[in-house]
C-alpha positions as a Python dict, from the first residue, in 0.01 Angstrom:
ca = {
    (1, 'M'): (0, 0, 0),
    (2, 'K'): (286, 233, 84),
    (3, 'S'): (442, 181, -221),
    (4, 'K'): (128, 250, -447),
    (5, 'I'): (130, 569, -226),
    (6, 'I'): (522, 665, -331),
    (7, 'A'): (403, 594, -688),
    (8, 'L'): (122, 857, -705),
    (9, 'S'): (301, 1131, -508),
    (10, 'L'): (613, 1086, -811),
    (11, 'F'): (333, 1096, -1095),
    (12, 'A'): (145, 1407, -954),
    (13, 'A'): (497, 1615, -871),
    (14, 'T'): (581, 1510, -1258),
    (15, 'A'): (297, 1622, -1392),
    (16, 'G'): (261, 1900, -1177),
    (17, 'A'): (604, 2037, -1354),
    (18, 'I'): (521, 1972, -1623),
    (19, 'A'): (203, 2160, -1601),
    (20, 'L'): (414, 2443, -1403),
    (21, 'Y'): (667, 2505, -1673),
    (22, 'P'): (537, 2808, -1893),
    (23, 'A'): (478, 2990, -1572),
    (24, 'Y'): (873, 2878, -1493),
    (25, 'Q'): (1003, 3064, -1815),
    (26, 'S'): (756, 3319, -1794),
    (27, 'I'): (884, 3436, -1416),
    (28, 'G'): (1259, 3384, -1523),
    (29, 'A'): (1329, 3006, -1465),
    (30, 'V'): (1655, 2889, -1640),
    (31, 'T'): (1587, 2703, -1998),
    (32, 'P'): (1752, 2433, -2010),
    (33, 'L'): (2089, 2415, -2287),
    (34, 'T'): (2064, 2283, -2662),
    (35, 'L'): (2382, 2103, -2704),
    (36, 'Q'): (2522, 2165, -3039),
    (37, 'P'): (2698, 1860, -3163),
    (38, 'L'): (3081, 1888, -3203),
    (39, 'P'): (3250, 1866, -3524),
    (40, 'P'): (3408, 1516, -3623),
    (41, 'P'): (3757, 1494, -3528),
    (42, 'N'): (3904, 1495, -3856),
    (43, 'A'): (3667, 1812, -4031),
    (44, 'T'): (3876, 1997, -4269),
    (45, 'P'): (3841, 2408, -4125),
    (46, 'L'): (3707, 2611, -4433),
    (47, 'A'): (3991, 2738, -4643),
    (48, 'E'): (4055, 3115, -4624),
    (49, 'P'): (4015, 3263, -4970),
    (50, 'P'): (4310, 3355, -5110),
    (51, 'P'): (4470, 3710, -5132),
    (52, 'R'): (4367, 3900, -5455),
    (53, 'I'): (4587, 4100, -5695),
    (54, 'E'): (4371, 4298, -5942),
    (55, 'V'): (4573, 4485, -6225),
    (56, 'V'): (4486, 4665, -6500),
    (57, 'F'): (4726, 4790, -6776),
    (58, 'A'): (4594, 5113, -6936),
    (59, 'L'): (4769, 5105, -7288),
    (60, 'D'): (4836, 5351, -7594),
    (61, 'T'): (4820, 5158, -7873),
    (62, 'T'): (4938, 5437, -8116),
    (63, 'G'): (5151, 5417, -8417),
    (64, 'S'): (5439, 5513, -8202),
    (65, 'M'): (5381, 5248, -7932),
    (66, 'G'): (5419, 4949, -8149),
    (67, 'G'): (5759, 4799, -7988),
    (68, 'M'): (5613, 4842, -7685),
    (69, 'I'): (5283, 4663, -7700),
    (70, 'E'): (5484, 4384, -7878),
    (71, 'A'): (5679, 4372, -7503),
    (72, 'A'): (5358, 4311, -7365),
    (73, 'K'): (5247, 4028, -7564),
    (74, 'E'): (5575, 3893, -7478),
    (75, 'K'): (5580, 3979, -7111),
    (76, 'I'): (5247, 3937, -6952),
    (77, 'W'): (5250, 3591, -6882),
    (78, 'S'): (5651, 3689, -6701),
    (79, 'I'): (5439, 3960, -6478),
    (80, 'A'): (5188, 3689, -6404),
    (81, 'S'): (5475, 3474, -6277),
    (82, 'S'): (5623, 3736, -6087),
    (83, 'M'): (5274, 3798, -5918),
    (84, 'A'): (5234, 3445, -5897),
    (85, 'S'): (5614, 3460, -5633),
    (86, 'A'): (5383, 3564, -5335),
    (87, 'Q'): (5424, 3340, -5042),
    (88, 'S'): (5055, 3359, -4980),
    (89, 'A'): (4998, 3245, -5360),
    (90, 'P'): (4744, 3487, -5464),
    (91, 'E'): (4428, 3478, -5706),
    (92, 'I'): (4515, 3703, -6014),
    (93, 'R'): (4327, 3872, -6256),
    (94, 'M'): (4422, 4121, -6538),
    (95, 'G'): (4239, 4334, -6731),
    (96, 'L'): (4297, 4622, -7021),
    (97, 'V'): (4219, 4930, -7189),
    (98, 'A'): (4355, 5012, -7493),
    (99, 'Y'): (4305, 5367, -7597),
    (100, 'R'): (4401, 5558, -7919),
    (101, 'D'): (4252, 5916, -7973),
    (102, 'R'): (3935, 6086, -8126),
    (103, 'G'): (3948, 6045, -8499),
    (104, 'D'): (4107, 5729, -8435),
    (105, 'S'): (3955, 5371, -8543),
    (106, 'Y'): (3851, 5348, -8189),
    (107, 'V'): (3913, 5571, -7818),
    (108, 'T'): (3936, 5297, -7607),
    (109, 'Q'): (3824, 4900, -7607),
    (110, 'V'): (3787, 4763, -7229),
    (111, 'L'): (3901, 4376, -7159),
    (112, 'D'): (3733, 4332, -6778),
    (113, 'L'): (3940, 4202, -6527),
    (114, 'S'): (3943, 3790, -6536),
    (115, 'G'): (4124, 3511, -6380),
    (116, 'D'): (4116, 3343, -6734),
    (117, 'L'): (4418, 3513, -6841),
    (118, 'D'): (4422, 3299, -7152),
    (119, 'S'): (4128, 3511, -7306),
    (120, 'M'): (4280, 3815, -7210),
    (121, 'Y'): (4571, 3728, -7395),
    (122, 'A'): (4443, 3622, -7706),
    (123, 'A'): (4253, 3947, -7734),
    (124, 'L'): (4557, 4105, -7697),
    (125, 'M'): (4724, 3933, -7947),
    (126, 'E'): (4475, 4119, -8175),
    (127, 'F'): (4638, 4472, -8099),
    (128, 'Q'): (4830, 4660, -8355),
    (129, 'A'): (4994, 4955, -8310),
    (130, 'A'): (4807, 5226, -8590),
    (131, 'G'): (4679, 5572, -8529),
    (132, 'G'): (4797, 5851, -8335),
    (133, 'G'): (5078, 6103, -8448),
    (134, 'D'): (4932, 6410, -8358),
    (135, 'G'): (5015, 6454, -7990),
    (136, 'P'): (4825, 6442, -7685),
    (137, 'E'): (4588, 6116, -7693),
    (138, 'S'): (4301, 6003, -7452),
    (139, 'V'): (4456, 5940, -7159),
    (140, 'N'): (4232, 6065, -6935),
    (141, 'Q'): (3886, 5858, -7096),
    (142, 'A'): (4129, 5533, -7082),
    (143, 'L'): (4201, 5627, -6699),
    (144, 'D'): (3835, 5690, -6648),
    (145, 'D'): (3743, 5342, -6851),
    (146, 'A'): (4003, 5179, -6620),
    (147, 'V'): (3837, 5300, -6305),
    (148, 'N'): (3494, 5307, -6334),
    (149, 'R'): (3447, 5052, -6663),
    (150, 'I'): (3624, 4743, -6508),
    (151, 'S'): (3459, 4504, -6226),
    (152, 'W'): (3681, 4595, -5948),
    (153, 'G'): (3621, 4371, -5663),
    (154, 'Q'): (3486, 4472, -5319),
    (155, 'D'): (3752, 4338, -5134),
    (156, 'K'): (3935, 4598, -4957),
    (157, 'E'): (4214, 4402, -4868),
    (158, 'S'): (4258, 4327, -5261),
    (159, 'Y'): (4582, 4462, -5407),
    (160, 'K'): (4460, 4648, -5710),
    (161, 'V'): (4641, 4869, -5918),
    (162, 'V'): (4621, 5025, -6275),
    (163, 'F'): (4969, 5076, -6479),
    (164, 'L'): (4899, 5342, -6721),
    (165, 'V'): (5132, 5290, -7019),
    (166, 'G'): (5206, 5556, -7292),
    (167, 'D'): (5442, 5815, -7463),
    (168, 'A'): (5190, 6104, -7513),
    (169, 'P'): (5048, 6364, -7249),
    (170, 'P'): (4670, 6339, -7251),
    (171, 'H'): (4451, 6607, -7359),
    (172, 'M'): (4338, 6895, -7137),
    (173, 'D'): (4155, 7087, -7396),
    (174, 'Y'): (3830, 6829, -7420),
    (175, 'S'): (3524, 6987, -7242),
    (176, 'D'): (3345, 6684, -7224),
    (177, 'D'): (3624, 6503, -7031),
    (178, 'I'): (3639, 6403, -6688),
    (179, 'K'): (4018, 6498, -6608),
    (180, 'Y'): (4282, 6284, -6434),
    (181, 'P'): (4275, 6490, -6122),
    (182, 'Q'): (3923, 6377, -6060),
    (183, 'I'): (3976, 6049, -6174),
    (184, 'I'): (4243, 5981, -5937),
    (185, 'K'): (3998, 6072, -5682),
    (186, 'M'): (3736, 5835, -5724),
    (187, 'A'): (4027, 5551, -5748),
    (188, 'K'): (4133, 5678, -5444),
    (189, 'Q'): (3804, 5558, -5277),
    (190, 'R'): (3814, 5292, -5462),
    (191, 'G'): (4135, 5138, -5308),
    (192, 'I'): (4300, 5150, -5636),
    (193, 'V'): (4663, 5257, -5678),
    (194, 'I'): (4769, 5408, -6021),
    (195, 'N'): (5141, 5368, -6139),
    (196, 'T'): (5295, 5542, -6449),
    (197, 'I'): (5513, 5372, -6705),
    (198, 'Q'): (5635, 5666, -7012),
    (199, 'C'): (5820, 5511, -7307),
    (200, 'G'): (6051, 5727, -7505),
    (201, 'S'): (6149, 6117, -7356),
    (202, 'D'): (5862, 6369, -7420),
    (203, 'R'): (5912, 6619, -7157),
    (204, 'T'): (5498, 6692, -7111),
    (205, 'T'): (5475, 6362, -7093),
    (206, 'R'): (5705, 6342, -6791),
    (207, 'Q'): (5537, 6623, -6627),
    (208, 'N'): (5206, 6455, -6612),
    (209, 'W'): (5307, 6100, -6590),
    (210, 'N'): (5517, 6202, -6265),
    (211, 'Q'): (5168, 6445, -6147),
    (212, 'I'): (4953, 6118, -6193),
    (213, 'A'): (5155, 5893, -6027),
    (214, 'Q'): (5221, 6121, -5726),
    (215, 'L'): (4815, 6182, -5715),
    (216, 'G'): (4793, 5792, -5755),
    (217, 'S'): (5003, 5666, -5447),
    (218, 'G'): (5201, 5475, -5706),
    (219, 'S'): (5531, 5491, -5958),
    (220, 'Y'): (5673, 5692, -6216),
    (221, 'F'): (5876, 5450, -6454),
    (222, 'Q'): (6067, 5544, -6763),
    (223, 'V'): (6137, 5350, -7058),
    (224, 'E'): (6266, 5279, -7394),
    (225, 'Q'): (6020, 5320, -7667),
    (226, 'N'): (6023, 4947, -7725),
    (227, 'G'): (5939, 4904, -7343),
    (228, 'S'): (6332, 4813, -7224),
    (229, 'A'): (6167, 4419, -7177),
    (230, 'V'): (6433, 4147, -7079),
    (231, 'A'): (6411, 3905, -7385),
    (232, 'I'): (6596, 3620, -7315),
    (233, 'S'): (6575, 3303, -7529),
    (234, 'T'): (6635, 2954, -7364),
    (235, 'P'): (6729, 2594, -7483),
    (236, 'F'): (6433, 2483, -7294),
    (237, 'D'): (6177, 2669, -7470),
    (238, 'E'): (6016, 2492, -7718),
    (239, 'K'): (6056, 2192, -7539),
    (240, 'I'): (5842, 2357, -7242),
    (241, 'A'): (5585, 2524, -7534),
    (242, 'T'): (5531, 2149, -7704),
    (243, 'L'): (5453, 2006, -7299),
    (244, 'S'): (5232, 2277, -7275),
    (245, 'E'): (5001, 2183, -7562),
    (246, 'K'): (5005, 1823, -7423),
    (247, 'L'): (4902, 1935, -7083),
    (248, 'D'): (4631, 2152, -7245),
    (249, 'E'): (4508, 1838, -7413),
    (250, 'T'): (4460, 1661, -7106),
    (251, 'R'): (4121, 1904, -7028),
    (252, 'L'): (3758, 1725, -7013),
    (253, 'Y'): (3532, 1997, -6948),
    (254, 'Y'): (3146, 1922, -6826),
    (255, 'G'): (2882, 2182, -6716),
    (256, 'S'): (2541, 2330, -6843),
    (257, 'E'): (2501, 2462, -7215),
    (258, 'E'): (2609, 2820, -7066),
    (259, 'D'): (2932, 2652, -6893),
    (260, 'K'): (3012, 2490, -7212),
    (261, 'R'): (3034, 2791, -7442),
    (262, 'A'): (3246, 2964, -7176),
    (263, 'Q'): (3478, 2646, -7175),
    (264, 'K'): (3482, 2671, -7570),
    (265, 'K'): (3571, 3019, -7550),
    (266, 'R'): (3876, 2901, -7309),
    (267, 'L'): (3962, 2606, -7501),
    (268, 'A'): (3998, 2853, -7828),
    (269, 'A'): (4209, 3122, -7656),
    (270, 'A'): (4465, 2847, -7570),
    (271, 'E'): (4434, 2696, -7944),
    (272, 'K'): (4470, 3067, -8091),
    (273, 'L'): (4814, 3069, -7813),
    (274, 'H'): (4973, 2795, -7939),
    (275, 'D'): (4924, 2841, -8318),
    (276, 'D'): (5021, 3215, -8304),
    (277, 'A'): (5205, 3305, -8005),
    (278, 'S'): (5612, 3271, -8004),
    (279, 'V'): (5760, 2965, -7852),
    (280, 'E'): (5926, 3211, -7557),
    (281, 'S'): (5543, 3363, -7449),
    (282, 'R'): (5398, 2985, -7478),
    (283, 'A'): (5718, 2846, -7243),
    (284, 'R'): (5656, 3193, -7016),
    (285, 'R'): (5236, 3070, -6984),
    (286, 'A'): (5306, 2717, -6923),
    (287, 'T'): (5554, 2873, -6649),
    (288, 'F'): (5304, 3063, -6474),
    (289, 'N'): (5027, 2735, -6545),
    (290, 'A'): (5268, 2560, -6353),
    (291, 'T'): (5228, 2825, -5994),
    (292, 'K'): (4956, 2771, -5730),
    (293, 'S'): (4799, 3098, -5896),
    (294, 'G'): (4851, 2962, -6234),
    (295, 'K'): (4621, 2656, -6204),
    (296, 'A'): (4292, 2861, -6206),
    (297, 'N'): (4376, 2953, -6524),
    (298, 'F'): (4496, 2609, -6630),
    (299, 'L'): (4140, 2485, -6534),
    (300, 'G'): (3885, 2693, -6509),
    (301, 'K'): (3533, 2603, -6397),
    (302, 'G'): (3415, 2250, -6469),
    (303, 'E'): (3722, 2120, -6521),
    (304, 'L'): (3620, 1703, -6516),
    (305, 'V'): (3940, 1552, -6430),
    (306, 'D'): (4074, 1730, -6160),
    (307, 'D'): (3712, 1737, -6035),
    (308, 'V'): (3681, 1373, -6036),
    (309, 'A'): (4025, 1305, -5920),
    (310, 'S'): (4008, 1549, -5665),
    (311, 'G'): (3700, 1358, -5489),
    (312, 'R'): (3521, 1666, -5514),
    (313, 'I'): (3305, 1533, -5789),
    (314, 'D'): (3114, 1157, -5833),
    (315, 'I'): (3107, 1097, -6212),
    (316, 'A'): (2817, 908, -6168),
    (317, 'K'): (2573, 1205, -6003),
    (318, 'I'): (2670, 1394, -6357),
    (319, 'K'): (2386, 1398, -6564),
    (320, 'P'): (2511, 1275, -6951),
    (321, 'E'): (2383, 1558, -7147),
    (322, 'Q'): (2660, 1797, -6893),
    (323, 'L'): (2961, 1513, -6979),
    (324, 'P'): (3188, 1639, -7283),
    (325, 'A'): (2982, 1472, -7573),
    (326, 'P'): (3249, 1188, -7641),
    (327, 'M'): (3186, 1075, -7340),
    (328, 'Q'): (2789, 1111, -7301),
    (329, 'A'): (2752, 755, -7509),
    (330, 'M'): (3011, 583, -7267),
    (331, 'A'): (2973, 296, -7039),
    (332, 'P'): (3078, 399, -6700),
    (333, 'A'): (3351, 195, -6648),
    (334, 'E'): (3502, 366, -6971),
    (335, 'Q'): (3437, 675, -6844),
    (336, 'Q'): (3619, 654, -6585),
    (337, 'A'): (3938, 492, -6722),
    (338, 'L'): (3929, 796, -6933),
    (339, 'I'): (3979, 1012, -6658),
    (340, 'E'): (4224, 803, -6475),
    (341, 'E'): (4444, 800, -6805),
    (342, 'K'): (4395, 1151, -6854),
    (343, 'A'): (4513, 1227, -6494),
    (344, 'A'): (4773, 998, -6547),
    (345, 'S'): (4920, 1183, -6859),
    (346, 'R'): (4856, 1553, -6676),
    (347, 'K'): (5085, 1413, -6354),
    (348, 'V'): (5353, 1304, -6607),
    (349, 'L'): (5385, 1688, -6826),
    (350, 'E'): (5354, 1881, -6474),
    (351, 'Q'): (5656, 1692, -6353),
    (352, 'E'): (5829, 1741, -6702),
    (353, 'I'): (5702, 2142, -6686),
    (354, 'D'): (5851, 2162, -6364),
    (355, 'E'): (6205, 1988, -6415),
    (356, 'L'): (6235, 2205, -6758),
    (357, 'A'): (6100, 2539, -6613),
    (358, 'R'): (6310, 2518, -6320),
    (359, 'Q'): (6599, 2461, -6552),
    (360, 'R'): (6508, 2772, -6749),
    (361, 'A'): (6486, 2978, -6429),
    (362, 'D'): (6818, 2906, -6410),
    (363, 'F'): (6958, 2972, -6753),
    (364, 'I'): (6790, 3287, -6754),
    (365, 'K'): (6891, 3410, -6401),
    (366, 'Q'): (7294, 3342, -6536),
    (367, 'K'): (7221, 3534, -6856),
    (368, 'V'): (7048, 3845, -6627),
    (369, 'E'): (7348, 3860, -6415),
    (370, 'E'): (7593, 3857, -6696),
    (371, 'S'): (7424, 4153, -6877),
    (372, 'G'): (7389, 4360, -6559),
    (373, 'A'): (7106, 4578, -6676),
    (374, 'A'): (6794, 4396, -6564),
    (375, 'S'): (6741, 4681, -6320),
    (376, 'D'): (6679, 4982, -6610),
    (377, 'S'): (6418, 4616, -6767),
    (378, 'L'): (6041, 4674, -6792),
    (379, 'D'): (6053, 4334, -6602),
    (380, 'Y'): (6218, 4549, -6287),
    (381, 'K'): (6019, 4826, -6269),
    (382, 'I'): (5677, 4651, -6314),
    (383, 'F'): (5763, 4417, -6032),
    (384, 'S'): (5942, 4645, -5774),
    (385, 'A'): (5636, 4864, -5778),
    (386, 'I'): (5424, 4545, -5712),
    (387, 'K'): (5645, 4396, -5459),
    (388, 'E'): (5627, 4716, -5273),
    (389, 'Q'): (5266, 4817, -5273),
    (390, 'A'): (5168, 4478, -5237),
    (391, 'E'): (5300, 4481, -4890),
    (392, 'T'): (5062, 4715, -4726),
    (393, 'K'): (4798, 4445, -4816),
    (394, 'G'): (4965, 4158, -4630),
    (395, 'L'): (5172, 4059, -4984),
    (396, 'H'): (5514, 3949, -4929),
    (397, 'Y'): (5769, 3844, -5219),
    (398, 'E'): (6089, 3684, -5046),
    (399, 'T'): (6290, 3754, -5427),
    (400, 'D'): (6405, 4085, -5521),
    (401, 'A'): (6376, 3961, -5913),
    (402, 'P'): (6104, 3927, -6109),
    (403, 'D'): (6069, 3625, -6364),
    (404, 'Y'): (6159, 3662, -6673),
}
C-alpha cells in the first residue's frame, strides 16, 4: 500500500511540474541548454580565401607604341608569374584598357578583369599599333574607364592597381572629359593605386605622368620607346611549349550549356595562343600555369578530371548531357578509365614542366646577372612597384627579382 502511495505522489509531482513549466519560464526560470553537436574530430576547417591582386593596364595603342605593345604581349605571363610568387599565392585577375584618341578607329576598348588570362591574352594579341601622331591622346578617358568601367572587387584587402602606359600627354582641352585629378580621387576612394610608365622622353608626358603617379599613390617609371623589357630565349622554351600544349589536351569540361559556351571560349583562346604566340611566350604561360596561382587559369570552372580526381565530384551524379559529348555514350567504367588516363598523363606532364621550368629559371638568372642591366628593365620596375605596394595588403615577396 505504501509503495502505491509513493508512486502516486511522484506521478502527481511530475505532472504538476509539467503543467507549471510555462509559468516558470515567464518568471525567469532557467531554460535548459541546447547542446550543439561537436564537429567530427577530423573535419577540415573552411579554407581562408586567398588574397587577391587585381591589375589593369591602360595601354596607349597608337602608332608610336608598336614596340611597347609587342613587349606587353611577350611579358604579360612573366608579370603574372612575378605576382604569383607572393608567399600566400594570390588569386590574380587582369584587365586591359586600350586607348587612342578621338578621330582614330576607337577611343578606348575595355577588357574587364578576369582570372581567365588565356582569353585576355588572346584579345591582347589582336591589338596592333595605329593612329595617333598628333600629340596628346585620350588619357583621361582611358583612366576613367579603368576606374569606372572595370568590375573591381569590393574586398578592401585586395591589392588593386592600374598601370598607365603611354608616350603622349592627356588632352586637357576636351570640355566633356573628366580630368585625371578628379578620376584619381575616385580611384583612391576605391583603394586603387595608379602607377605610370612613360615610353620615350617627351617632357610634357613626363610632367603629367609624374603628377598622375603622385596623386594616385603610385610610382612613375620611364622606359625606352620599345619598352626596355628583358627578352631572353632559352634552350628549354620549345620543349616547355610543346609539353604545355599536351597538358592543355588533358582538360575535359562539363556543365550546363552556358558553362560549355564559356569553356569553349577558353579552349579557343588557348588554341589561338598555341598557334600564334611566340615559343618564349608559350613557355612563360606554362611557367605561370605551374604556380598555385596559375592553376585557376589552367583549369577554369568545371574541369572534369581535376574535380573527379580530387573527390569534389562523383561522376555518377553528373547528368549525361552535362558531360563532354564524347563521354555521353560511354559506359560508367569507360568514363572512369578515361578520367584516370587523363589524370595520370597530366601528372607526368606537370612534373616534366616543373623540372624544365627550374632549369629555365636558372638559365635566365645567369644571363641577367651577366648583362647587369636588369634594374632598368620594364620587368624589374613593374615588379618593384608591385612588391612595395602589395606589402600594405599583406602580400610578401621574398625575392628581389621578377620572373623573366
